Each structure stands twice: as structure tokens, then as C-alpha cells.
A tleap script that builds the chain and sets N, CA, C and O, in Angstrom:
source leaprc.protein.ff14SB
mol = sequence {
  NMET ALA GLN LYS LYS ARG ILE VAL GLU VAL
  GLU ILE GLN VAL ASP GLY GLN PRO TYR VAL
  TRP ARG ILE GLN ARG GLN PRO MET TRP SER
  SER ASP ALA ALA ASN TRP ARG GLY MET ALA
  ILE ALA VAL ARG HIE GLN GLU GLY GLN ARG
  GLU ALA VAL MET GLU PHE PRO PRO ALA PRO
  PRO PRO ARG LYS GLY THR PRO LEU ILE GLN
  PRO ALA HIE ILE PRO PRO GLN VAL VAL SER
  LYS ALA ILE ARG SER ALA ILE SER VAL GLY
  TRP GLU PRO LEU SER ARG GLY LYS THR VAL
  ALA VAL SER VAL ASP GLU THR GLY CGLY
}
set mol.1.N position { -20.241 -27.838 -32.382 }
set mol.1.CA position { -19.504 -26.679 -32.790 }
set mol.1.C position { -20.452 -25.542 -33.000 }
set mol.1.O position { -21.493 -25.660 -33.646 }
set mol.2.N position { -20.039 -24.397 -32.409 }
set mol.2.CA position { -20.881 -23.168 -32.526 }
set mol.2.C position { -20.801 -22.602 -33.923 }
set mol.2.O position { -19.760 -22.627 -34.580 }
set mol.3.N position { -21.938 -22.092 -34.352 }
set mol.3.CA position { -21.945 -21.453 -35.655 }
set mol.3.C position { -21.504 -20.025 -35.499 }
set mol.3.O position { -21.829 -19.347 -34.525 }
set mol.4.N position { -20.693 -19.551 -36.568 }
set mol.4.CA position { -20.336 -18.150 -36.559 }
set mol.4.C position { -21.533 -17.336 -37.025 }
set mol.4.O position { -22.324 -17.785 -37.854 }
set mol.5.N position { -21.656 -16.079 -36.454 }
set mol.5.CA position { -22.643 -15.164 -36.808 }
set mol.5.C position { -22.234 -14.565 -38.137 }
set mol.5.O position { -21.112 -14.078 -38.276 }
set mol.6.N position { -23.102 -14.593 -39.091 }
set mol.6.CA position { -22.880 -14.104 -40.396 }
set mol.6.C position { -23.200 -12.578 -40.462 }
set mol.6.O position { -24.341 -12.158 -40.270 }
set mol.7.N position { -22.202 -11.818 -40.727 }
set mol.7.CA position { -22.410 -10.424 -40.907 }
set mol.7.C position { -22.379 -9.978 -42.358 }
set mol.7.O position { -21.366 -10.124 -43.042 }
set mol.8.N position { -23.521 -9.420 -42.832 }
set mol.8.CA position { -23.597 -9.114 -44.225 }
set mol.8.C position { -23.398 -7.542 -44.313 }
set mol.8.O position { -24.118 -6.742 -43.716 }
set mol.9.N position { -22.380 -7.214 -45.095 }
set mol.9.CA position { -22.073 -5.786 -45.394 }
set mol.9.C position { -22.497 -5.474 -46.731 }
set mol.9.O position { -22.238 -6.239 -47.660 }
set mol.10.N position { -23.201 -4.284 -46.909 }
set mol.10.CA position { -23.769 -3.920 -48.259 }
set mol.10.C position { -23.088 -2.599 -48.709 }
set mol.10.O position { -22.997 -1.654 -47.926 }
set mol.11.N position { -22.636 -2.545 -49.909 }
set mol.11.CA position { -22.097 -1.384 -50.458 }
set mol.11.C position { -23.135 -0.413 -50.992 }
set mol.11.O position { -24.167 -0.837 -51.512 }
set mol.12.N position { -22.884 0.861 -50.874 }
set mol.12.CA position { -23.760 1.848 -51.344 }
set mol.12.C position { -23.037 3.086 -51.757 }
set mol.12.O position { -22.050 3.431 -51.107 }
set mol.13.N position { -23.455 3.810 -52.817 }
set mol.13.CA position { -22.837 4.999 -53.209 }
set mol.13.C position { -23.706 6.225 -52.751 }
set mol.13.O position { -24.893 6.254 -53.079 }
set mol.14.N position { -23.186 7.184 -52.044 }
set mol.14.CA position { -23.880 8.345 -51.616 }
set mol.14.C position { -23.133 9.599 -52.096 }
set mol.14.O position { -22.001 9.817 -51.664 }
set mol.15.N position { -23.685 10.385 -52.919 }
set mol.15.CA position { -22.980 11.619 -53.431 }
set mol.15.C position { -21.670 11.294 -54.038 }
set mol.15.O position { -20.716 12.058 -53.886 }
set mol.16.N position { -21.574 10.180 -54.729 }
set mol.16.CA position { -20.300 9.723 -55.406 }
set mol.16.C position { -19.274 9.135 -54.504 }
set mol.16.O position { -18.178 8.812 -54.964 }
set mol.17.N position { -19.568 8.974 -53.226 }
set mol.17.CA position { -18.628 8.286 -52.322 }
set mol.17.C position { -19.053 6.928 -51.955 }
set mol.17.O position { -20.244 6.716 -51.731 }
set mol.18.N position { -18.162 5.972 -51.874 }
set mol.18.CA position { -18.488 4.568 -51.522 }
set mol.18.C position { -18.536 4.293 -50.019 }
set mol.18.O position { -17.562 4.542 -49.308 }
set mol.19.N position { -19.642 3.792 -49.550 }
set mol.19.CA position { -19.868 3.469 -48.125 }
set mol.19.C position { -20.198 1.916 -48.078 }
set mol.19.O position { -20.561 1.273 -49.064 }
set mol.20.N position { -20.028 1.412 -46.834 }
set mol.20.CA position { -20.447 0.038 -46.523 }
set mol.20.C position { -21.229 0.170 -45.226 }
set mol.20.O position { -20.835 0.825 -44.260 }
set mol.21.N position { -22.413 -0.532 -45.286 }
set mol.21.CA position { -23.262 -0.555 -44.077 }
set mol.21.C position { -23.674 -1.984 -43.724 }
set mol.21.O position { -23.584 -2.904 -44.537 }
set mol.22.N position { -24.121 -2.128 -42.499 }
set mol.22.CA position { -24.538 -3.402 -41.975 }
set mol.22.C position { -25.586 -3.145 -40.882 }
set mol.22.O position { -25.678 -2.041 -40.346 }
set mol.23.N position { -26.337 -4.134 -40.576 }
set mol.23.CA position { -27.306 -4.001 -39.416 }
set mol.23.C position { -26.549 -4.236 -38.096 }
set mol.23.O position { -25.993 -5.303 -37.834 }
set mol.24.N position { -26.568 -3.233 -37.336 }
set mol.24.CA position { -25.827 -3.229 -36.037 }
set mol.24.C position { -26.730 -3.882 -34.999 }
set mol.24.O position { -26.252 -4.698 -34.210 }
set mol.25.N position { -28.021 -3.551 -34.972 }
set mol.25.CA position { -28.862 -4.030 -33.938 }
set mol.25.C position { -30.333 -4.262 -34.503 }
set mol.25.O position { -30.873 -3.404 -35.202 }
set mol.26.N position { -30.916 -5.385 -34.192 }
set mol.26.CA position { -32.253 -5.707 -34.565 }
set mol.26.C position { -33.177 -4.918 -33.520 }
set mol.26.O position { -32.749 -4.557 -32.423 }
set mol.27.N position { -34.414 -4.697 -33.938 }
set mol.27.CA position { -35.400 -4.154 -32.929 }
set mol.27.C position { -35.373 -5.068 -31.722 }
set mol.27.O position { -35.255 -6.286 -31.858 }
set mol.28.N position { -35.482 -4.474 -30.526 }
set mol.28.CA position { -35.456 -5.422 -29.291 }
set mol.28.C position { -35.988 -4.577 -28.097 }
set mol.28.O position { -36.104 -3.352 -28.096 }
set mol.29.N position { -36.294 -5.431 -27.080 }
set mol.29.CA position { -36.833 -4.934 -25.869 }
set mol.29.C position { -35.642 -4.416 -25.067 }
set mol.29.O position { -34.610 -5.082 -24.978 }
set mol.30.N position { -35.786 -3.247 -24.494 }
set mol.30.CA position { -34.727 -2.673 -23.634 }
set mol.30.C position { -35.148 -2.644 -22.213 }
set mol.30.O position { -36.154 -2.004 -21.905 }
set mol.31.N position { -34.461 -3.284 -21.324 }
set mol.31.CA position { -34.808 -3.321 -19.882 }
set mol.31.C position { -34.517 -1.901 -19.321 }
set mol.31.O position { -35.214 -1.450 -18.412 }
set mol.32.N position { -33.514 -1.215 -19.847 }
set mol.32.CA position { -33.143 0.108 -19.341 }
set mol.32.C position { -34.280 1.073 -19.346 }
set mol.32.O position { -34.620 1.655 -18.316 }
set mol.33.N position { -34.839 1.241 -20.433 }
set mol.33.CA position { -35.953 2.189 -20.587 }
set mol.33.C position { -37.343 1.526 -20.501 }
set mol.33.O position { -38.367 2.208 -20.534 }
set mol.34.N position { -37.357 0.256 -20.397 }
set mol.34.CA position { -38.660 -0.532 -20.300 }
set mol.34.C position { -39.477 -0.310 -21.507 }
set mol.34.O position { -40.690 -0.140 -21.391 }
set mol.35.N position { -38.891 -0.300 -22.671 }
set mol.35.CA position { -39.660 -0.222 -23.912 }
set mol.35.C position { -38.830 -0.744 -25.079 }
set mol.35.O position { -37.681 -1.158 -24.924 }
set mol.36.N position { -39.428 -0.708 -26.195 }
set mol.36.CA position { -38.759 -1.195 -27.443 }
set mol.36.C position { -37.810 -0.248 -27.934 }
set mol.36.O position { -38.069 0.955 -27.901 }
set mol.37.N position { -36.624 -0.731 -28.431 }
set mol.37.CA position { -35.594 0.027 -29.145 }
set mol.37.C position { -35.642 -0.321 -30.573 }
set mol.37.O position { -35.906 -1.479 -30.896 }
set mol.38.N position { -35.403 0.599 -31.467 }
set mol.38.CA position { -35.458 0.419 -32.826 }
set mol.38.C position { -34.173 -0.205 -33.355 }
set mol.38.O position { -33.191 -0.409 -32.641 }
set mol.39.N position { -34.245 -0.498 -34.662 }
set mol.39.CA position { -33.064 -1.060 -35.385 }
set mol.39.C position { -32.020 -0.001 -35.459 }
set mol.39.O position { -32.326 1.189 -35.392 }
set mol.40.N position { -30.716 -0.436 -35.605 }
set mol.40.CA position { -29.648 0.442 -35.846 }
set mol.40.C position { -28.730 -0.147 -36.943 }
set mol.40.O position { -28.491 -1.352 -37.008 }
set mol.41.N position { -28.230 0.767 -37.801 }
set mol.41.CA position { -27.321 0.359 -38.791 }
set mol.41.C position { -25.925 0.990 -38.581 }
set mol.41.O position { -25.855 2.119 -38.096 }
set mol.42.N position { -24.885 0.354 -38.904 }
set mol.42.CA position { -23.566 0.949 -38.746 }
set mol.42.C position { -23.062 1.182 -40.253 }
set mol.42.O position { -23.278 0.378 -41.160 }
set mol.43.N position { -22.420 2.287 -40.387 }
set mol.43.CA position { -21.991 2.796 -41.659 }
set mol.43.C position { -20.474 3.274 -41.551 }
set mol.43.O position { -20.082 3.923 -40.581 }
set mol.44.N position { -19.675 2.923 -42.576 }
set mol.44.CA position { -18.380 3.488 -42.654 }
set mol.44.C position { -18.041 3.735 -44.090 }
set mol.44.O position { -18.580 3.083 -44.985 }
set mol.45.N position { -17.181 4.638 -44.316 }
set mol.45.CA position { -16.706 4.895 -45.667 }
set mol.45.C position { -15.752 3.804 -46.093 }
set mol.45.O position { -14.992 3.315 -45.256 }
set mol.46.N position { -15.749 3.394 -47.349 }
set mol.46.CA position { -15.017 2.204 -47.733 }
set mol.46.C position { -13.528 2.450 -47.465 }
set mol.46.O position { -12.818 1.485 -47.184 }
set mol.47.N position { -13.052 3.596 -47.529 }
set mol.47.CA position { -11.622 3.902 -47.348 }
set mol.47.C position { -11.322 4.347 -45.944 }
set mol.47.O position { -10.155 4.534 -45.600 }
set mol.48.N position { -12.370 4.530 -45.086 }
set mol.48.CA position { -12.106 5.088 -43.791 }
set mol.48.C position { -12.351 3.961 -42.658 }
set mol.48.O position { -12.724 2.824 -42.946 }
set mol.49.N position { -12.110 4.384 -41.385 }
set mol.49.CA position { -12.261 3.523 -40.291 }
set mol.49.C position { -13.440 3.907 -39.389 }
set mol.49.O position { -14.056 3.049 -38.756 }
set mol.50.N position { -13.731 5.158 -39.343 }
set mol.50.CA position { -14.713 5.732 -38.401 }
set mol.50.C position { -16.054 5.314 -38.742 }
set mol.50.O position { -16.449 5.498 -39.893 }
set mol.51.N position { -16.813 4.766 -37.865 }
set mol.51.CA position { -18.152 4.325 -38.051 }
set mol.51.C position { -19.220 5.347 -37.571 }
set mol.51.O position { -18.887 6.191 -36.740 }
set mol.52.N position { -20.394 5.312 -38.021 }
set mol.52.CA position { -21.532 6.064 -37.467 }
set mol.52.C position { -22.602 4.993 -37.413 }
set mol.52.O position { -22.836 4.198 -38.322 }
set mol.53.N position { -23.251 5.062 -36.199 }
set mol.53.CA position { -24.425 4.135 -35.963 }
set mol.53.C position { -25.667 4.970 -35.992 }
set mol.53.O position { -25.855 5.860 -35.162 }
set mol.54.N position { -26.527 4.680 -36.961 }
set mol.54.CA position { -27.872 5.404 -37.119 }
set mol.54.C position { -28.894 4.575 -36.359 }
set mol.54.O position { -29.125 3.415 -36.699 }
set mol.55.N position { -29.477 5.126 -35.388 }
set mol.55.CA position { -30.569 4.518 -34.614 }
set mol.55.C position { -31.892 4.916 -35.066 }
set mol.55.O position { -32.215 6.104 -35.056 }
set mol.56.N position { -32.707 3.967 -35.477 }
set mol.56.CA position { -34.019 4.357 -36.030 }
set mol.56.C position { -35.046 4.174 -34.798 }
set mol.56.O position { -34.750 3.449 -33.849 }
set mol.57.N position { -36.187 4.826 -34.863 }
set mol.57.CA position { -37.189 4.753 -33.804 }
set mol.57.C position { -37.806 3.359 -33.823 }
set mol.57.O position { -37.847 2.663 -34.837 }
set mol.58.N position { -38.284 2.998 -32.626 }
set mol.58.CA position { -38.927 1.643 -32.552 }
set mol.58.C position { -40.189 1.527 -33.379 }
set mol.58.O position { -41.021 2.430 -33.465 }
set mol.59.N position { -40.275 0.354 -33.981 }
set mol.59.CA position { -41.512 0.116 -34.652 }
set mol.59.C position { -42.467 -0.660 -33.724 }
set mol.59.O position { -42.092 -0.933 -32.583 }
set mol.60.N position { -43.591 -0.999 -34.132 }
set mol.60.CA position { -44.472 -1.834 -33.125 }
set mol.60.C position { -43.766 -3.178 -32.916 }
set mol.60.O position { -43.116 -3.715 -33.812 }
set mol.61.N position { -43.930 -3.715 -31.643 }
set mol.61.CA position { -43.282 -4.951 -31.296 }
set mol.61.C position { -43.637 -6.041 -32.339 }
set mol.61.O position { -44.783 -6.174 -32.769 }
set mol.62.N position { -42.576 -6.828 -32.727 }
set mol.62.CA position { -42.776 -7.899 -33.698 }
set mol.62.C position { -43.679 -8.998 -33.117 }
set mol.62.O position { -43.724 -9.216 -31.906 }
set mol.63.N position { -44.373 -9.662 -33.995 }
set mol.63.CA position { -45.113 -10.857 -33.489 }
set mol.63.C position { -44.185 -12.015 -33.351 }
set mol.63.O position { -43.087 -12.023 -33.907 }
set mol.64.N position { -44.627 -12.997 -32.606 }
set mol.64.CA position { -43.753 -14.249 -32.398 }
set mol.64.C position { -43.603 -14.829 -33.721 }
set mol.64.O position { -44.535 -14.879 -34.524 }
set mol.65.N position { -42.358 -15.295 -33.969 }
set mol.65.CA position { -42.100 -15.997 -35.161 }
set mol.65.C position { -41.740 -15.129 -36.398 }
set mol.65.O position { -41.489 -15.657 -37.481 }
set mol.66.N position { -41.720 -13.763 -36.208 }
set mol.66.CA position { -41.361 -12.849 -37.251 }
set mol.66.C position { -39.953 -12.943 -37.553 }
set mol.66.O position { -39.154 -12.893 -36.619 }
set mol.67.N position { -39.519 -13.083 -38.827 }
set mol.67.CA position { -38.063 -13.247 -39.192 }
set mol.67.C position { -37.304 -11.905 -38.851 }
set mol.67.O position { -37.869 -10.816 -38.754 }
set mol.68.N position { -36.062 -12.105 -38.697 }
set mol.68.CA position { -35.150 -10.913 -38.414 }
set mol.68.C position { -35.094 -10.012 -39.629 }
set mol.68.O position { -35.298 -10.487 -40.747 }
set mol.69.N position { -34.838 -8.783 -39.460 }
set mol.69.CA position { -34.694 -7.823 -40.557 }
set mol.69.C position { -33.392 -8.115 -41.254 }
set mol.69.O position { -32.356 -8.288 -40.611 }
set mol.70.N position { -33.441 -8.170 -42.565 }
set mol.70.CA position { -32.249 -8.451 -43.442 }
set mol.70.C position { -31.983 -7.158 -44.202 }
set mol.70.O position { -32.902 -6.358 -44.376 }
set mol.71.N position { -30.731 -6.924 -44.670 }
set mol.71.CA position { -30.373 -5.773 -45.402 }
set mol.71.C position { -31.260 -5.491 -46.535 }
set mol.71.O position { -31.550 -4.327 -46.814 }
set mol.72.N position { -31.718 -6.510 -47.220 }
set mol.72.CA position { -32.486 -6.370 -48.387 }
set mol.72.C position { -33.923 -5.797 -48.124 }
set mol.72.O position { -34.626 -5.370 -49.041 }
set mol.73.N position { -34.325 -5.817 -46.760 }
set mol.73.CA position { -35.599 -5.266 -46.401 }
set mol.73.C position { -35.534 -3.790 -46.157 }
set mol.73.O position { -36.575 -3.182 -45.911 }
set mol.74.N position { -34.348 -3.156 -46.211 }
set mol.74.CA position { -34.206 -1.706 -46.011 }
set mol.74.C position { -33.894 -1.018 -47.313 }
set mol.74.O position { -32.876 -1.300 -47.945 }
set mol.75.N position { -34.738 -0.142 -47.708 }
set mol.75.CA position { -34.627 0.572 -48.952 }
set mol.75.C position { -33.225 1.398 -49.050 }
set mol.75.O position { -32.878 2.084 -48.088 }
set mol.76.N position { -32.504 1.331 -50.110 }
set mol.76.CA position { -31.295 2.016 -50.263 }
set mol.76.C position { -31.502 3.631 -50.007 }
set mol.76.O position { -30.624 4.324 -49.492 }
set mol.77.N position { -32.660 4.088 -50.394 }
set mol.77.CA position { -32.981 5.591 -50.144 }
set mol.77.C position { -32.943 5.949 -48.665 }
set mol.77.O position { -32.533 7.044 -48.279 }
set mol.78.N position { -33.375 5.008 -47.858 }
set mol.78.CA position { -33.378 5.289 -46.358 }
set mol.78.C position { -31.975 5.318 -45.883 }
set mol.78.O position { -31.592 6.195 -45.109 }
set mol.79.N position { -31.194 4.374 -46.331 }
set mol.79.CA position { -29.777 4.320 -45.910 }
set mol.79.C position { -29.031 5.511 -46.362 }
set mol.79.O position { -28.282 6.105 -45.587 }
set mol.80.N position { -29.206 5.888 -47.603 }
set mol.80.CA position { -28.386 7.058 -48.121 }
set mol.80.C position { -28.905 8.397 -47.428 }
set mol.80.O position { -28.137 9.331 -47.197 }
set mol.81.N position { -30.186 8.424 -47.130 }
set mol.81.CA position { -30.674 9.659 -46.385 }
set mol.81.C position { -30.097 9.645 -44.971 }
set mol.81.O position { -29.783 10.712 -44.442 }
set mol.82.N position { -29.948 8.503 -44.350 }
set mol.82.CA position { -29.414 8.412 -42.955 }
set mol.82.C position { -27.923 8.844 -43.060 }
set mol.82.O position { -27.468 9.599 -42.200 }
set mol.83.N position { -27.182 8.414 -44.036 }
set mol.83.CA position { -25.749 8.822 -44.204 }
set mol.83.C position { -25.680 10.323 -44.320 }
set mol.83.O position { -24.897 10.958 -43.614 }
set mol.84.N position { -26.482 10.912 -45.196 }
set mol.84.CA position { -26.472 12.353 -45.300 }
set mol.84.C position { -26.782 13.040 -44.039 }
set mol.84.O position { -26.177 14.066 -43.726 }
set mol.85.N position { -27.747 12.493 -43.259 }
set mol.85.CA position { -28.053 13.108 -41.915 }
set mol.85.C position { -26.892 13.018 -40.988 }
set mol.85.O position { -26.605 13.972 -40.265 }
set mol.86.N position { -26.204 11.892 -40.982 }
set mol.86.CA position { -25.050 11.777 -40.104 }
set mol.86.C position { -23.947 12.764 -40.477 }
set mol.86.O position { -23.380 13.401 -39.589 }
set mol.87.N position { -23.640 12.901 -41.706 }
set mol.87.CA position { -22.690 13.953 -42.227 }
set mol.87.C position { -23.112 15.302 -41.855 }
set mol.87.O position { -22.236 16.106 -41.534 }
set mol.88.N position { -24.386 15.668 -41.855 }
set mol.88.CA position { -24.861 16.988 -41.648 }
set mol.88.C position { -24.803 17.301 -40.135 }
set mol.88.O position { -24.810 18.482 -39.788 }
set mol.89.N position { -24.751 16.376 -39.273 }
set mol.89.CA position { -24.604 16.571 -37.895 }
set mol.89.C position { -23.214 16.524 -37.393 }
set mol.89.O position { -22.966 16.690 -36.199 }
set mol.90.N position { -22.276 16.293 -38.307 }
set mol.90.CA position { -20.857 16.365 -37.829 }
set mol.90.C position { -20.027 15.078 -38.051 }
set mol.90.O position { -18.833 15.091 -37.749 }
set mol.91.N position { -20.557 14.058 -38.523 }
set mol.91.CA position { -19.781 12.846 -38.740 }
set mol.91.C position { -18.790 13.043 -39.907 }
set mol.91.O position { -19.214 13.381 -41.013 }
set mol.92.N position { -17.538 12.847 -39.689 }
set mol.92.CA position { -16.534 12.967 -40.752 }
set mol.92.C position { -16.004 11.476 -41.011 }
set mol.92.O position { -15.172 10.925 -40.289 }
set mol.93.N position { -16.569 10.929 -42.082 }
set mol.93.CA position { -16.329 9.525 -42.398 }
set mol.93.C position { -14.768 9.151 -42.591 }
set mol.93.O position { -14.336 8.034 -42.306 }
set mol.94.N position { -14.041 10.095 -43.054 }
set mol.94.CA position { -12.570 9.735 -43.341 }
set mol.94.C position { -11.701 10.064 -42.216 }
set mol.94.O position { -10.504 9.788 -42.292 }
set mol.95.N position { -12.221 10.665 -41.109 }
set mol.95.CA position { -11.414 11.039 -39.928 }
set mol.95.C position { -11.287 9.693 -39.015 }
set mol.95.O position { -11.937 8.667 -39.214 }
set mol.96.N position { -10.361 9.881 -38.011 }
set mol.96.CA position { -10.320 8.733 -37.137 }
set mol.96.C position { -10.951 9.230 -35.826 }
set mol.96.O position { -11.060 10.433 -35.590 }
set mol.97.N position { -11.365 8.268 -34.976 }
set mol.97.CA position { -12.026 8.638 -33.737 }
set mol.97.C position { -13.120 7.678 -33.356 }
set mol.97.O position { -13.319 6.635 -33.979 }
set mol.98.N position { -13.834 8.067 -32.299 }
set mol.98.CA position { -14.871 7.131 -31.856 }
set mol.98.C position { -16.023 7.089 -32.760 }
set mol.98.O position { -16.207 7.974 -33.596 }
set mol.99.N position { -16.838 6.040 -32.608 }
set mol.99.CA position { -18.035 5.875 -33.344 }
set mol.99.C position { -19.029 6.904 -32.941 }
set mol.99.O position { -19.193 7.256 -31.773 }
set mol.100.N position { -19.681 7.367 -33.953 }
set mol.100.CA position { -20.730 8.519 -33.710 }
set mol.100.C position { -22.053 7.819 -33.765 }
set mol.100.O position { -22.310 6.974 -34.623 }
set mol.101.N position { -22.928 8.213 -32.781 }
set mol.101.CA position { -24.301 7.691 -32.811 }
set mol.101.C position { -25.245 8.823 -33.227 }
set mol.101.O position { -25.170 9.928 -32.690 }
set mol.102.N position { -26.105 8.551 -34.154 }
set mol.102.CA position { -26.965 9.444 -34.665 }
set mol.102.C position { -28.426 8.951 -34.676 }
set mol.102.O position { -28.650 7.848 -35.173 }
set mol.103.N position { -29.426 9.674 -34.172 }
set mol.103.CA position { -30.778 9.239 -34.064 }
set mol.103.C position { -31.415 9.831 -35.344 }
set mol.103.O position { -31.294 11.024 -35.623 }
set mol.104.N position { -32.110 8.938 -36.125 }
set mol.104.CA position { -32.832 9.382 -37.298 }
set mol.104.C position { -34.243 8.908 -37.218 }
set mol.104.O position { -34.568 8.035 -36.413 }
set mol.105.N position { -35.139 9.500 -38.089 }
set mol.105.CA position { -36.526 9.016 -38.097 }
set mol.105.C position { -36.595 7.810 -39.028 }
set mol.105.O position { -35.582 7.340 -39.546 }
set mol.106.N position { -37.846 7.314 -39.228 }
set mol.106.CA position { -37.998 6.070 -39.958 }
set mol.106.C position { -37.701 6.218 -41.438 }
set mol.106.O position { -37.610 5.224 -42.159 }
set mol.107.N position { -37.554 7.426 -41.884 }
set mol.107.CA position { -37.214 7.676 -43.284 }
set mol.107.C position { -35.707 7.950 -43.457 }
set mol.107.O position { -35.215 8.097 -44.575 }
set mol.108.N position { -35.021 8.011 -42.369 }
set mol.108.CA position { -33.542 8.174 -42.450 }
set mol.108.C position { -33.178 9.604 -42.230 }
set mol.108.O position { -31.982 9.889 -42.159 }
set mol.109.N position { -34.079 10.526 -42.115 }
set mol.109.CA position { -33.797 11.921 -42.013 }
set mol.109.C position { -33.614 12.465 -40.589 }
set mol.109.O position { -33.368 13.657 -40.410 }
savepdb mol mol.pdb
quit
């Protein structure tokens, strides 16, 4: 029997608003651009449906046997800064619509 993929969602408060975030994509090799792609997190307002995916720059390629990134490895300050960055570029968390992709730096800005 196949195991179900466990998705861990983490709650966070940003400027008094409740959000939920999860790791959307682990750092990985991309055959499209022939280089590494960074981690991405998906965020939505707790009362909303519209998501924003924050794409971080690629880190150095992981060594063989390195464990996957867990939500506990990502500082809450980075996530909250990434949420503020997404809102500043036009993401409206309580609206309906397509997922918004936002590129952020390693600090979330």
C-alpha cells in the first residue's frame, strides 16, 4: 500500500492577520534551465482561498543524504517578510483568483 504524502501546514500571524503556509517545493534540479531551483512556499490567508507561492533563490546543491527541508528549518521572520513582499507586489489574500508567484530573496524580501 502506498504511503500518503504528509503535508504540514504552519500557522503564522503577520500584521495581525492569520495565514497558513507550507513547503510547496524542495530545492531541486531543473532540466528546463539546466540549473538548481530554490525552495518555494505556498501561503494563503486562513479565511481566504487565493494562494501565493514565494520562490526563493537556489542555495548550493545539497550533498547526497541531506534531509529534506522541514517547516521548522525556516525562520518565521523570513516567512512573514515574504508574505509582506507578496502583498506589496499586488497579492490580495482575501480575493479570489489564480495563484500568484512571487520571487523573493533568501531573506524573504
